[in-house]
C-alpha positions as CSV (number, residue, x, y, z in Angstrom):
1,M,-16.0,-2.2,-13.9
2,F,-16.3,1.5,-12.8
3,I,-19.6,2.9,-11.9
4,E,-20.0,6.7,-11.6
5,V,-23.2,8.8,-11.5
6,E,-23.3,12.5,-11.0
7,P,-26.4,14.3,-9.8
8,N,-28.8,14.6,-12.7
9,P,-32.3,15.1,-13.4
10,N,-33.0,11.3,-12.8
11,T,-31.0,11.1,-9.2
12,A,-30.0,13.7,-7.1
13,I,-27.6,11.2,-5.4
14,P,-24.1,10.9,-6.7
15,F,-22.2,7.7,-6.6
16,N,-19.3,6.0,-7.7
17,M,-17.6,2.4,-7.1
18,V,-15.3,0.0,-8.8
19,Y,-16.8,-3.6,-8.9
20,R,-14.9,-6.7,-10.1
21,D,-17.4,-8.3,-12.7
22,V,-17.6,-12.0,-13.0
23,S,-20.2,-12.4,-15.8
24,E,-21.3,-11.0,-19.1
25,A,-23.6,-8.0,-18.8
26,R,-27.2,-8.7,-20.3
27,E,-29.9,-6.0,-20.8
28,V,-32.5,-5.7,-18.1
29,F,-36.3,-5.5,-19.0
30,C,-37.6,-5.9,-15.3
31,I,-36.8,-6.8,-11.9
32,K,-38.7,-6.9,-8.5
33,Y,-38.3,-3.5,-6.6
34,Q,-39.8,-2.6,-3.2
35,V,-42.4,-0.1,-3.6
36,G,-44.1,0.6,-0.2
37,T,-44.2,-2.7,1.7
38,D,-44.5,-4.7,-1.4
39,N,-41.9,-6.0,-3.8
40,Q,-43.3,-5.5,-7.2
41,P,-42.1,-6.0,-10.9
42,V,-40.9,-2.8,-12.4
43,Q,-39.6,-2.0,-16.0
44,V,-36.0,-0.9,-15.8
45,T,-34.0,1.5,-18.2
46,G,-30.9,3.0,-18.1
47,W,-30.6,6.9,-18.2
48,N,-28.2,9.2,-19.9
49,A,-27.3,12.3,-17.9
50,E,-26.1,14.3,-20.8
51,T,-28.8,13.9,-23.0
52,N,-31.7,13.1,-20.4
53,T,-33.2,10.2,-22.3
54,P,-33.2,6.3,-21.8
55,C,-30.7,4.0,-22.5
56,P,-29.9,0.4,-21.6
57,A,-29.9,-0.9,-18.3
58,C,-27.8,-4.0,-17.7
59,A,-26.9,-6.5,-14.9
60,C,-24.2,-8.6,-14.4
61,Q,-22.4,-10.9,-11.3
62,V,-20.0,-9.1,-9.2
63,E,-18.0,-9.7,-6.3
64,E,-19.5,-7.7,-3.4
65,S,-16.4,-7.1,-1.0
66,G,-17.0,-9.4,1.8
67,D,-20.4,-10.5,0.9
68,G,-19.7,-12.7,-2.0
69,M,-21.5,-12.6,-5.2
70,A,-24.3,-10.1,-6.2
71,L,-26.3,-9.0,-9.0
72,L,-25.3,-5.4,-10.3
73,I,-28.0,-3.7,-12.0
74,Y,-26.7,-0.3,-13.6
75,G,-27.4,2.0,-16.4
76,G,-25.9,4.7,-18.2
77,S,-24.1,8.2,-16.8
78,G,-27.5,9.1,-15.1
79,G,-28.2,5.6,-13.4
80,I,-31.0,3.8,-14.0
81,R,-34.8,4.7,-13.9
82,M,-37.9,2.3,-13.3
83,K,-41.7,2.8,-13.5
84,P,-44.5,0.0,-12.8
85,L,-44.4,-2.9,-15.2
86,E,-48.0,-2.1,-16.6
87,D,-47.0,1.5,-17.1
88,E,-46.6,2.2,-20.8
89,S,-46.1,5.9,-20.8
90,P,-42.8,7.2,-22.5
91,W,-39.5,7.2,-20.0
92,D,-39.5,10.8,-18.8
93,S,-37.4,12.2,-16.0
94,A,-40.2,14.6,-14.8
95,S,-42.9,11.9,-14.9
96,S,-44.4,11.4,-11.1
97,T,-45.1,7.7,-11.7
98,Q,-41.3,7.1,-12.5
99,W,-38.2,7.2,-10.3
100,G,-34.5,6.8,-10.6
101,E,-31.6,5.4,-8.5
102,S,-28.0,5.3,-9.5
103,H,-27.6,1.5,-9.5
104,L,-29.0,-1.5,-7.6
105,V,-27.0,-4.5,-6.2
106,Y,-29.2,-7.6,-5.5
107,P,-28.6,-11.1,-4.3
108,V,-27.6,-13.5,-7.3
109,D,-31.0,-15.2,-7.1
110,S,-33.4,-12.3,-7.3
111,F,-36.0,-11.8,-9.7
112,I,-34.9,-10.5,-13.2
113,V,-36.1,-10.8,-16.7
114,Y,-33.6,-9.9,-19.2
115,K,-34.5,-8.4,-22.7
116,D,-33.1,-11.7,-24.5
117,Q,-35.8,-13.5,-22.8
118,I,-39.0,-11.8,-24.0
């Protein structure tokens, strides 16, 4: 699996990497993410850089070179976007209560809720 994110309104940090996926991808609803000093549940969506709109975010297990198995959380061409779990506002790359990342790599046993579980 090849992840490539160019700078865009969601995240200014470019990223590209090849991962060896070892499980099927599943669409993500929320994860725990470090906000300040706390790990808090946050909603996750993918981000389409071309249209500056949300798209599905997914997670799958990957082999992390030298570190064993990991959970890769990825989105569209613009990365992933997050907001507090209780935030019901629309996804918006200009929102000050939302933030973007190119992707995340978490331990396999991390807290995650998939869309097919809700």
